[in-house]
VOMI-913648 format. One record per residue: residue number from 1; x, y, z of N, C-alpha, C in turn. Coordinates in steps of 0.001 Angstrom, whole numbers, plus 500000, padded with zeros to 6 digits. Layout:
! VOMI-913648
NUM	X	Y	Z	X	Y	Z	X	Y	Z;
...
This chain:
! VOMI-913648
1	101592	016053	908613	102089	015967	909989	102198	017364	910587;
2	101732	017507	911806	101751	018801	912476	103115	019082	913082;
3	103531	020331	913033	104716	020748	913763	104379	020799	915249;
4	105409	020886	916088	105180	020962	917525	104371	022205	917885;
5	104671	023337	917246	103934	024570	917526	102478	024434	917111;
6	102214	023781	915978	100838	023588	915516	100070	022668	916457;
7	100721	021640	916963	100064	020749	917922	099658	021496	919188;
8	100530	022407	919645	100209	023199	920828	099016	024114	920574;
9	098957	024727	919407	097824	025593	919084	096532	024795	919026;
10	096590	023633	918400	095382	022819	918279	094892	022361	919648;
11	095815	022002	920534	095429	021561	921874	094814	022694	922689;
12	095245	023940	922425	094760	025090	923193	093526	025735	922573;
13	093091	025285	921408	091938	025893	920737	090680	025679	921571;
14	089996	026741	921946	088806	026585	922803	087656	025930	922044;
15	086742	025354	922805	085575	024693	922222	084566	025695	921678;
16	084576	026922	922212	083591	027923	921809	083782	028264	920337;
17	082756	028097	919500	082892	028378	918076	082870	029881	917791;
18	083120	030211	916569	083095	031604	916142	084092	031814	915016;
19	084085	032996	914388	085017	033275	913291	086462	033020	913727;
20	087171	032230	912934	088515	031786	913301	089494	032134	912196;
21	090645	032659	912600	091673	033074	911647	092944	032265	911871;
22	093473	031687	910806	094795	031050	910816	095686	031894	909924;
23	096748	032481	910520	097496	033533	909829	098985	033187	909744;
24	099478	033156	908513	100903	032975	908207	101514	031776	908921;
25	100767	030671	908954	101234	029483	909656	101869	028454	908724;
26	101433	028422	907465	101898	027411	906507	101765	026023	907107;
27	100593	025746	907655	100307	024470	908333	099009	023896	907766;
28	099128	023112	906701	097957	022580	906010	097154	021649	906917;
29	097828	020744	907609	097121	019775	908450	096421	020461	909618;
30	097031	021512	910159	096373	022279	911213	095095	022919	910682;
31	095157	023497	909493	093983	024137	908906	092846	023138	908710;
32	093168	021957	908241	092127	020954	907995	091471	020499	909299;
33	092283	020342	910359	091718	019898	911623	090851	020994	912252;
34	091318	022248	912184	090507	023354	912723	089211	023477	911933;
35	089298	023324	910619	088101	023415	909778	087133	022263	910078;
36	087667	021095	910424	086807	019976	910785	086052	020274	912078;
37	086733	020933	913015	086093	021262	914288	085146	022446	914156;
38	085468	023351	913267	084657	024564	913100	084315	024754	911626;
39	083490	023912	911076	083199	023973	909642	082609	025317	909233;
40	083204	025880	908195	082699	027137	907650	083129	028378	908397;
41	083863	028236	909497	084231	029395	910307	085696	029809	910145;
42	086483	028992	909453	087925	029250	909354	088269	030044	908100;
43	089131	031047	908290	089741	031777	907178	091250	031625	907295;
44	091895	031186	906218	093343	031037	906173	093929	032200	905384;
45	094845	032938	905993	095504	034073	905333	096998	033817	905323;
46	097605	033931	904147	099047	033742	904005	099639	034895	903201;
47	100844	035285	903586	101579	036297	902829	102163	035698	901563;
48	102683	034481	901643	103348	033838	900506	102338	033078	899665;
49	102331	033367	898364	101379	032721	897471	101614	031222	897391;
50	102871	030779	897381	103137	029350	897301	102625	028624	898544;
51	102743	029245	899718	102218	028632	900935	100696	028527	900877;
52	100062	029563	900365	098600	029580	900312	098069	028463	899421;
53	098742	028209	898319	098238	027216	897372	098320	025802	897919;
54	099130	025583	898972	099164	024279	899614	097816	023951	900252;
55	097087	024974	900686	095811	024758	901360	094683	024422	900386;
56	094830	024821	899159	093694	024770	898233	093455	023399	897634;
57	094515	022604	897494	094405	021310	896821	095014	020214	897682;
58	094314	019113	897813	094835	017965	898549	095995	017361	897761;
59	097211	017281	898363	098369	016790	897617	098257	015326	897216;
60	097420	014551	897905	097282	013132	897603	096228	012877	896529;
61	095093	013563	896626	093991	013311	895691	093912	014332	894566;
62	094529	015520	894785	094420	016583	893788	093091	017301	893822;
63	092245	016960	894782	090918	017574	894877	090978	018877	895669;
64	090032	019766	895398	089929	021016	896136	089543	020736	897585;
65	090186	021439	898520	089922	021213	899944	088677	021940	900432;
66	088300	023024	899750	087147	023802	900183	087465	024812	901268;
67	088737	024913	901675	089123	025896	902693	089022	027313	902131;
68	088556	028224	902967	088555	029642	902569	089962	030196	902751;
69	090528	030724	901696	091900	031211	901745	091977	032621	901167;
70	093007	033350	901609	093201	034720	901138	094689	035033	901102;
71	095147	035561	899978	096527	036031	899824	096536	037520	900150;
72	097061	037877	901314	096968	039267	901757	098057	039578	902775;
73	098429	040854	902832	099398	041299	903829	098785	041257	905225;
74	097506	041625	905315	096767	041586	906576	095373	041040	906304;
75	094784	040347	907278	093440	039778	907085	092389	040873	907009;
76	091171	040508	906595	090059	041471	906618	089849	042014	908024;
77	089519	043283	908114	089421	043942	909414	088110	043701	910115;
78	087858	042461	910488	086666	042126	911257	087085	041541	912600;
79	086124	041182	913430	086422	040598	914733	086472	039077	914631;
80	087419	038485	915367	087589	037038	915339	087490	036486	916749;
81	086816	035338	916869	086715	034678	918170	088030	033995	918534;
82	088738	033508	917518	090025	032855	917735	090979	033259	916614;
83	092206	033594	916988	093257	033884	916023	094427	032965	916325;
84	094835	032186	915339	095996	031318	915444	097102	031938	914598;
85	098130	032436	915256	099179	033210	914591	100532	032555	914805;
86	101228	032282	913712	102579	031733	913801	103581	032868	913930;
87	104530	032722	914827	105537	033760	915035	106434	033899	913819;
88	106650	035140	913391	107587	035441	912312	108957	035758	912900;
89	110004	035379	912197	111357	035610	912708	111712	037082	912769;
90	111164	037869	911845	111376	039312	911876	110580	039873	913059;
91	111277	040338	914093	110596	040756	915318	109711	041977	915102;
92	110120	042863	914215	109288	044038	913942	107983	043631	913270;
93	108067	042673	912343	106851	042161	911707	105988	041425	912730;
94	106618	040593	913576	105859	039865	914596	105100	040835	915504;
95	105730	041945	915886	105065	042911	916764	103902	043585	916043;
96	104079	043895	914758	102994	044514	914003	101811	043557	913896;
97	102075	042279	913690	100989	041304	913609	100299	041134	914963;
98	101056	041195	916045	100439	041105	917375	099545	042316	917642;
99	099991	043503	917220	099147	044694	917353	097837	044504	916618;
100	097926	043987	915393	096723	043765	914579	095811	042751	915266;
101	096409	041682	915777	095605	040647	916431	094877	041198	917652;
102	095554	042011	918457	094917	042596	919637	093774	043513	919238;
103	093938	044220	918133	092905	045153	917679	091677	044433	917138;
104	091860	043238	916571	090763	042561	915871	090270	041301	916580;
105	090765	041043	917764	090264	039911	918540	089010	040332	919312;
106	088001	039479	919312	086785	039767	920083	087132	039916	921565;
107	086390	040732	922300	086704	040950	923721	086795	039662	924528;
108	085985	038646	924170	086038	037367	924887	086767	036301	924067;
109	087542	036739	923058	088232	035794	922191	089598	035390	922726;
110	090310	034549	921948	091616	034062	922360	092581	034120	921175;
111	093792	034609	921451	094889	034567	920498	095826	033439	920891;
112	096159	032569	919939	097142	031513	920142	098349	031871	919283;
113	099418	032264	919941	100620	032766	919280	101740	031770	919555;
114	102235	031089	918504	103126	029953	918728	104373	030030	917863;
115	105426	029383	918367	106677	029303	917636	107681	028440	918368;
116	108820	028242	917731	109872	027409	918315	110684	028213	919326;
117	111127	027552	920381	111928	028222	921407	113208	028817	920816;
118	113870	028067	919930	115151	028532	919395	114991	029745	918481;
119	113753	030025	918054	113507	031181	917194	113029	032388	917979;
120	112935	032255	919312	112687	033419	920149	111263	033656	920579;
121	110420	032635	920589	109025	032844	920974	108894	033348	922411;
122	109779	032907	923290	109700	033331	924687	109930	034828	924834;
123	110722	035416	923945	111068	036830	924050	109936	037788	923764;
124	108762	037288	923340	107623	038165	923059	106727	038371	924285;
125	107124	037829	925400	106274	037901	926594	105964	039347	926994;
126	106960	040208	927005	106747	041594	927439	105757	042312	926529;
127	105908	042123	925211	104981	042770	924273	103561	042247	924477;
128	103417	040954	924698	102099	040371	924890	101437	040887	926167;
129	102205	041075	927227	101648	041594	928481	101113	043010	928301;
130	101702	043764	927374	101204	045110	927112	099978	045145	926231;
131	099689	044032	925554	098567	043986	924616	097362	043216	925138;
132	097568	042342	926138	096487	041479	926618	096473	041471	928142;
133	095257	041417	928678	095122	041410	930133	095471	040075	930741;
134	095423	039014	929949	095706	037671	930458	096548	036914	929442;
135	097706	036402	929890	098518	035545	929026	099034	034358	929848;
136	099076	033216	929218	099678	032030	929825	100348	031234	928721;
137	101211	030326	929092	101993	029581	928113	101845	028088	928317;
138	101834	027368	927189	101930	025917	927179	103157	025563	926346;
139	103924	024562	926785	105175	024219	926118	105230	022740	925780;
140	106009	022435	924745	106205	021053	924337	106937	020998	923014;
141	107752	019956	922841	108454	019786	921576	109361	020944	921230;
142	110005	021555	922236	110897	022701	922040	110159	023897	921433;
143	108866	023983	921710	108044	025085	921212	107173	025609	922340;
144	106500	026709	922056	105659	027356	923060	104479	028003	922358;
145	103318	027955	923006	102167	028716	922548	101755	029664	923659;
146	101631	030931	923321	101105	031923	924245	099593	031978	924053;
147	098851	031791	925130	097387	031832	925096	096975	033177	925682;
148	096449	034042	924836	096246	035453	925197	094761	035809	925136;
149	094282	036462	926206	092884	036899	926284	092828	038345	926776;
150	091614	038898	926734	091346	040271	927201	092219	041288	926465;
151	091999	041438	925155	092814	042370	924378	092602	043815	924808;
152	093674	044600	924762	093585	046030	925055	093264	046778	923764;
153	092975	048052	923920	092676	048884	922753	093979	049246	922037;
154	094043	048928	920752	095228	049206	919943	094799	049918	918674;
155	095526	050949	918309	095304	051624	917029	096650	051797	916357;
156	096936	050912	915440	098218	050942	914723	097964	051152	913237;
157	098993	051569	912527	098907	051784	911083	099542	050591	910389;
158	098769	049926	909558	099253	048721	908892	099530	048945	907405;
159	099559	050200	906993	099826	050531	905596	101333	050720	905372;
160	101824	050441	904154	103239	050697	903861	103592	052161	904088;
161	104788	052396	904587	105259	053751	904859	106449	054088	903968;
162	106568	055373	903620	107721	055820	902848	108971	055707	903721;
163	109893	054826	903330	111067	054546	904155	112266	055385	903749;
164	112398	055662	902455	113532	056446	901969	113223	056954	900567;
165	114041	057885	900088	113860	058473	898757	115061	058159	897897;
166	114821	057969	896594	115888	057774	895627	115886	058941	894652;
167	117047	059529	894439	117154	060685	893551	116603	060354	892171;
168	115714	061216	891693	115159	061058	890365	114046	060038	890259;
169	113776	059294	891340	112752	058258	891299	111609	058536	892274;
170	111922	058945	893487	110879	059239	894462	110956	058341	895671;
171	109845	058276	896409	109802	057556	897682	109618	056062	897460;
172	110285	055275	898300	110139	053826	898307	109390	053433	899574;
173	108282	052714	899411	107429	052339	900525	107727	050906	900961;
174	107710	050670	902269	108018	049340	902776	107145	048991	903982;
175	107194	047725	904338	106587	047187	905554	107608	046266	906228;
176	107522	046075	907525	108363	045061	908158	108160	043702	907487;
177	109240	042972	907337	109162	041670	906701	109416	041683	905215;
178	109454	042878	904609	109747	043000	903180	111229	043296	903015;
179	111871	042633	902064	113302	042791	901857	113645	044256	901598;
180	114675	044749	902278	115061	046145	902128	114199	047098	902932;
181	113570	046576	903989	112664	047421	904773	113387	048614	905395;
182	114611	048428	905826	115349	049487	906510	116006	050479	905551;
183	116121	050120	904299	116779	050991	903333	117166	050186	902105;
184	117656	050850	901097	118024	050193	899853	119142	049186	900112;
185	118906	047934	899759	119918	046904	899945	121043	047086	898918;
186	122205	046532	899223	123387	046773	898390	123269	046137	897011;
187	122556	045015	896928	122363	044413	895625	121555	045300	894699;
188	120439	045816	895187	119621	046726	894381	120377	048010	894069;
189	121158	048485	895031	121956	049689	894808	122923	049484	893647;
190	123578	048322	893617	124519	048029	892541	123807	047950	891201;
191	122668	047274	891172	121935	047115	889917	121378	048440	889424;
192	120824	049240	890319	120294	050547	889925	121373	051429	889307;
193	122589	051371	889855	123676	052217	889366	124092	051860	887947;
194	123796	050627	887515	124261	050168	886211	123153	050035	885179;
195	121898	050091	885609	120801	049996	884654	120772	051220	883750;
196	120374	051035	882497	120194	052193	881615	119140	053144	882173;
197	119219	054388	881768	118214	055353	882193	117063	055450	881226;
198	117273	055056	879970	116260	055178	878925	115704	053808	878573;
199	114421	053599	878884	113742	052351	878555	112609	052588	877562;
200	112690	053629	876804	111609	054042	875916	111157	052892	875016;
201	109859	052557	875130	109262	051554	874269	109476	050116	874700;
202	110271	049860	875738	110573	048496	876149	109426	047919	876986;
203	109269	046600	876914	108372	045893	877820	109238	045201	878859;
204	109055	045567	880138	109988	045187	881197	109246	044445	882303;
205	109922	043457	882897	109394	042741	884062	110375	042869	885215;
206	109882	043279	886378	110652	043251	887627	110217	041986	888352;
207	111070	040953	888292	110726	039627	888785	111184	039485	890229;
208	110203	039345	891150	110512	039391	892576	110712	040834	892981;
209	109677	041655	892768	109823	043114	892782	110026	043712	894164;
210	109668	042974	895233	109783	043587	896555	108990	044878	896622;
211	109621	045937	897093	108953	047225	897194	108825	047983	895889;
212	109306	047417	894772	109097	048031	893461	110196	048955	892992;
213	111399	048840	893568	112489	049764	893235	112896	049656	891768;
214	113147	048443	891282	113607	048265	889914	112499	048588	888915;
215	111280	048218	889239	110152	048561	888378	110005	050076	888249;
216	110234	050774	889341	110157	052232	889327	111199	052822	888383;
217	112403	052279	888401	113467	052752	887520	113058	052621	886060;
218	112492	051469	885684	112082	051257	884295	110884	052117	883924;
219	109934	052241	884839	108728	053015	884548	109040	054488	884364;
220	109852	055040	885247	110243	056452	885127	111095	056668	883880;
221	111825	055621	883459	112662	055708	882274	111916	055583	880970;
222	110588	055472	881006	109801	055513	879786	109417	054179	879200;
223	109539	053086	879956	109146	051780	879430	107674	051797	879025;
224	107374	051084	877948	105987	051042	877473	105095	050317	878473;
225	105588	049199	878996	104855	048415	879984	105852	047849	880993;
226	105473	047879	882258	106294	047295	883318	105401	046401	884171;
227	105790	045148	884294	105102	044220	885193	105952	044035	886447;
228	105382	044330	887610	106050	044129	888893	105415	042920	889564;
229	106202	041844	889738	105661	040571	890197	106375	040096	891455;
230	105611	039528	892389	106192	038971	893606	105213	037964	894193;
231	105724	037033	895004	104858	036045	895651	104365	036529	897000;
232	104943	037609	897520	104612	038094	898857	103546	039182	898785;
233	102456	038980	899524	101397	039993	899555	101889	041283	900199;
234	102771	041170	901200	103315	042386	901815	104166	043159	900813;
235	104986	042447	900047	105803	043112	899033	104933	043794	897993;
236	103874	043131	897564	102989	043718	896554	102282	044963	897084;
237	101919	044950	898367	101305	046142	898960	102286	047315	898925;
238	103558	047035	899205	104577	048082	899160	104790	048573	897733;
239	104836	047641	896784	105032	048019	895385	103881	048885	894892;
240	102657	048570	895296	101517	049392	894875	101661	050823	895388;
241	102172	050970	896603	102365	052315	897150	103511	053030	896444;
242	104613	052327	896204	105767	052931	895536	105437	053348	894116;
243	104650	052539	893411	104392	052739	891989	103035	053390	891721;
244	102409	053899	892754	101092	054513	892603	101145	055665	891600;
245	100140	055709	890728	100027	056800	889769	100752	056578	888460;
246	101516	055523	888331	102236	055225	887085	101353	054343	886214;
247	100908	054868	885101	099947	054160	884264	100584	053054	883432;
248	101900	053040	883335	102561	052002	882535	102997	050801	883372;
249	102462	050679	884591	102871	049609	885506	101682	048720	885868;
250	101909	047404	885851	100949	046418	886347	101614	045648	887486;
251	100913	045504	888598	101444	044818	889784	100607	043578	890024;
252	101269	042419	890156	100501	041184	890261	101276	040145	891070;
253	100526	039163	891592	101126	038063	892345	101670	037024	891372;
254	102808	036454	891747	103460	035433	890916	104132	034427	891816;
255	104013	033151	891456	104627	032073	892223	105780	031484	891428;
256	106899	031235	892120	108054	030621	891482	107642	029307	890821;
257	108187	029067	889636	107873	027914	888782	106621	028130	887942;
258	105978	029266	888080	104846	029571	887209	105365	030357	886012;
259	105001	029924	884812	105498	030577	883616	104953	031997	883501;
260	105756	032855	882881	105344	034229	882601	104946	034346	881139;
261	104176	035367	880797	103885	035587	879382	105182	035860	878623;
262	105321	035307	877443	106520	035557	876650	106394	036912	875969;
263	107499	037614	875850	107466	038863	875111	108119	040034	875806;
264	108847	039789	876912	109541	040882	877586	110841	041219	876848;
265	111104	042512	876748	112385	042963	876204	113475	042918	877267;
266	113082	043025	878522	114053	042970	879614	113382	042437	880868;
267	114125	041639	881619	113706	041191	882945	114761	041661	883937;
268	114325	042351	884987	115204	042852	886037	114984	041995	887270;
269	116071	041596	887916	115900	040639	889000	116986	040782	890062;
270	116560	040995	891295	117418	040884	892472	116842	039747	893296;
271	117202	038493	892965	116534	037340	893571	116880	037194	895045;
272	116018	036498	895800	116290	036302	897226	117364	035254	897434;
273	118423	035619	898133	119426	034644	898533	120044	035127	899823;
274	120295	034195	900718	120819	034542	902035	122117	033810	902336;
275	122644	033108	901330	123901	032398	901518	124490	032136	900148;
276	125672	031563	900129	126311	031229	898862	126276	029726	898614;
277	125434	028994	899321	125376	027550	899208	124543	027076	898034;
278	124331	025765	897988	123622	025159	896867	122172	025612	896817;
279	121559	025886	897983	120172	026357	897978	120054	027677	897230;
280	120994	028589	897470	120970	029873	896782	121139	029689	895285;
281	122060	028817	894880	122289	028576	893455	121038	028021	892798;
282	120400	027038	893421	119205	026433	892841	118059	027426	892754;
283	117896	028246	893789	116811	029229	893801	117003	030263	892701;
284	118209	030800	892589	118467	031812	891578	118339	031213	890182;
285	118777	029967	890012	118659	029310	888714	117207	029218	888274;
286	116309	028993	889218	114878	028925	888875	114360	030289	888430;
287	114826	031351	889067	114471	032697	888607	114994	032924	887190;
288	116236	032523	886945	116851	032738	885633	116101	031957	884553;
289	115741	030707	884833	115012	029905	883856	113667	030545	883510;
290	112979	031044	884520	111702	031712	884285	111900	032958	883442;
291	112920	033730	883761	113196	034955	883010	113532	034644	881557;
292	114401	033650	881340	114813	033318	879969	113624	032904	879125;
293	112723	032115	879689	111570	031636	878934	110614	032762	878558;
294	110693	033884	879258	109767	034990	878997	110359	036067	878094;
295	111663	035990	877797	112328	037021	877003	112178	036761	875502;
296	112058	037837	874745	112145	037729	873293	113599	037464	872916;
297	113840	036994	871705	115209	036822	871244	115905	038185	871248;
298	117072	038239	871826	117769	039510	871962	117366	040290	873198;
299	116362	039768	873949	115961	040414	875190	117031	040246	876259;
300	116944	041043	877304	118030	041111	878278	117585	040776	879693;
301	118366	039957	880351	118217	039694	881775	119266	040504	882518;
302	118810	041351	883439	119700	042099	884324	119558	041502	885709;
303	120648	040913	886206	120614	040141	887435	121729	040595	888368;
304	121412	040726	889645	122447	040987	890634	122554	039758	891532;
305	123778	039363	891828	123996	038176	892647	125296	038319	893421;
306	125554	037376	894283	126795	037395	895051	127969	037051	894154;
307	129100	037691	894429	130294	037495	893623	130737	036035	893576;
308	130589	035310	894697	131136	033955	894757	130262	032908	894087;
309	129025	033267	893692	128149	032286	893061	128551	032042	891611;
310	128412	030806	891110	128885	030455	889757	127941	030963	888669;
311	128359	031995	887975	127490	032616	886975	127139	031643	885858;
312	128119	030862	885385	127858	029948	884281	126737	028971	884630;
313	126779	028440	885846	125738	027502	886267	124403	028204	886446;
314	124419	029434	886943	123181	030169	887148	122470	030443	885835;
315	123240	030842	884818	122632	031231	883548	122222	030023	882711;
316	122974	028941	882790	122623	027778	881998	122699	028077	880516;
317	121753	027539	879744	121738	027735	878302	120681	028769	877925;
318	120746	029207	876685	119718	030111	876170	120124	031559	876106;
319	121374	031872	876461	121860	033241	876365	123053	033278	875407;
320	123036	034234	874484	124107	034317	873494	125419	034754	874132;
321	125344	035617	875120	126532	036068	875828	126100	036839	877071;
322	127054	037115	877920	126752	037924	879087	127989	038704	879478;
323	127756	039792	880218	128828	040641	880724	128734	040699	882237;
324	129870	040756	882884	129937	040838	884336	130584	042150	884745;
325	130119	042686	885861	130716	043905	886399	130833	043752	887905;
326	132012	044034	888444	132137	044041	889896	131261	045138	890475;
327	130637	044844	891604	129774	045828	892248	130198	045954	893703;
328	129331	046540	894518	129713	046873	895882	129798	045635	896757;
329	130846	045554	897533	131002	044596	898617	130557	043179	898266;
330	131148	042630	897223	130912	041233	896916	129745	040939	896012;
331	129013	041950	895572	127918	041741	894641	128407	041992	893220;
332	127770	041327	892262	128074	041602	890866	126774	041673	890078;
333	126826	042435	889009	125693	042601	888122	125973	041855	886834;
334	124990	041113	886374	125105	040340	885142	124075	040866	884147;
335	124520	041098	882904	123582	041393	881818	123734	040282	880795;
336	122691	039474	880620	122717	038344	879702	121710	038574	878590;
337	122137	038300	877356	121296	038515	876183	120735	037186	875714;
338	119418	037092	875594	118764	035856	875197	118950	035604	873713;
339	119234	034359	873358	119344	033996	871955	120614	033251	871657;
340	120868	033013	870373	122063	032296	869959	123173	033288	869645;
341	124296	032805	869153	125455	033661	868914	125174	034749	867894;
342	124337	034441	866870	124062	035449	865853	123366	036672	866438;
343	122587	036457	867530	121878	037580	868140	122835	038577	868747;
344	124045	038138	869107	124997	039037	869753	125388	040184	868855;
345	125411	039947	867534	125816	041000	866610	124834	042155	866589;
346	123589	041905	867037	122572	042960	867018	122325	043530	868405;
347	123230	043270	869344	123081	043747	870716	123022	045269	870748;
348	121894	045872	871157	121779	047332	871141	122676	048023	872147;
349	123219	047295	873119	124077	047914	874118	125557	047777	873778;
350	125879	046992	872745	127272	046732	872437	127942	047926	871784;
351	129256	048050	871954	130049	049054	871265	131086	048342	870404;
352	131778	049076	869546	132763	048455	868682	133877	047805	869478;
353	134154	048312	870666	135240	047781	871469	134864	046500	872189;
354	133547	046226	872307	133130	045039	873044	133545	043768	872328;
355	133980	042788	873084	134223	041469	872539	133148	040557	873113;
356	132159	040249	872272	131023	039479	872745	131334	037995	872606;
357	131135	037256	873666	131527	035855	873658	130646	035073	874593;
358	130473	033809	874274	129735	032953	875193	130603	032559	876375;
359	131930	032776	876275	132816	032469	877388	132818	033632	878375;
360	132730	033368	879680	132724	034459	880657	134084	035104	880762;
361	134140	036394	881111	135424	037037	881371	136144	036316	882513;
362	137466	036310	882479	138264	035611	883466	139005	036612	884326;
363	139051	036358	885627	139742	037233	886564	141233	036885	886567;
364	142096	037867	886344	143525	037636	886283	144272	038689	887078;
365	145339	038235	887770	146260	039145	888451	145549	040114	889376;
366	144493	039636	890014	143804	040488	890984	142926	041539	890357;
367	142799	041559	889024	141947	042546	888369	140493	042110	888465;
368	139580	043066	888287	138166	042739	888312	137799	042010	887032;
369	136584	041454	886990	136178	040673	885837	136369	041470	884554;
370	136669	040717	883475	137160	041279	882210	136334	042355	881589;
371	136757	042802	880450	136193	043957	879782	134680	043810	879648;
372	133948	044724	880207	132493	044690	880176	131978	045858	879373;
373	130816	045666	878775	130228	046775	878027	129947	047950	878945;
374	129695	047699	880241	129440	048786	881177	130693	049658	881311;
375	131856	049010	881366	133086	049768	881581	133439	050627	880373;
376	132887	050288	879219	133153	051070	878023	132294	052317	877922;
377	131255	052401	878770	130345	053539	878650	130798	054701	879519;
378	130845	055909	878975	131179	057052	879815	130097	057348	880827;
379	128863	056928	880520	127741	057212	881414	126882	055961	881504;
380	126924	055317	882689	126196	054046	882823	124703	054231	882860;
381	124209	055454	882930	122790	055684	882968	122138	055673	881595;
382	122933	055699	880554	122376	055704	879217	122936	054555	878423;
383	122110	053885	877611	122593	052754	876847	123482	053184	875686;
């Protein structure tokens, strides 16, 4: 079933054939109908790997659709007769995509830029007037499509840019639409402050790597191998820039619910969550399950999450014990050791003072979560 915005784009699609781009729409039925009208001329580009895979296989028959698809931050730099672009909620990202569309639209081509009214599609009118000589709008179903022609000359930079520097690590590269684009987010800041500094010989995975901050920490710390994985093509482009030149790092696309190779000594994770509701709990639990299945016995999951989320439910089974540490402004860092209770005795991070238990520390009398191995260390940068 088509969304209202997709129906508007399909109705406005001109009869004139030519290379056609459908970009970041996550609209399978729209892609099939456009491909039916313009066989062999459609290219589907998606930032999210899970969205892209919806196009490749018919959900009813399981057969390949034959659609041309590409997982990329930006489409190939050629000219298109028609570009169908779904509005992104991040206005800076939406503007960057509009710049790209104006630069790569054929002089006699058409851009169809659509979105829901409540998400701000009307507010892009001024930017569109600066990029195209002709714009008009069609509305319906609480949505709008901007029909744009006569593109102006645009020369923009679509490569990740160095946004900020981290002491001892170097520059972090980002793009609009990537988490932490404006600066280091507080969750990553909390986790970085508590991660060991020495990863010599470890095999590490940064699961949901974003711009590659956590992977960089492990790689600079001497890890034997670091895998930086994310489902977002924009995030992977940023990670490649951040981690450029590090020979112990592999950067690759990964989709949630896809198993990882088993054998990691540590998995580092700042999972995506935007609320403390059940959706956040379920999403983080899926990250945790994937991480646990990929860890060796005695391997470690380092996770940052919101303070109010239920750690016991997030971790589930398969960890011998875990430690909690209060972090900045409502975030907490969890270190969970994979394995049964006997594995706890061989915990390389434990000290004689640690009391290792499958029971979580309990908050009492307004104090922070109970005795943690982190609090016993004079220097949190070294294990």
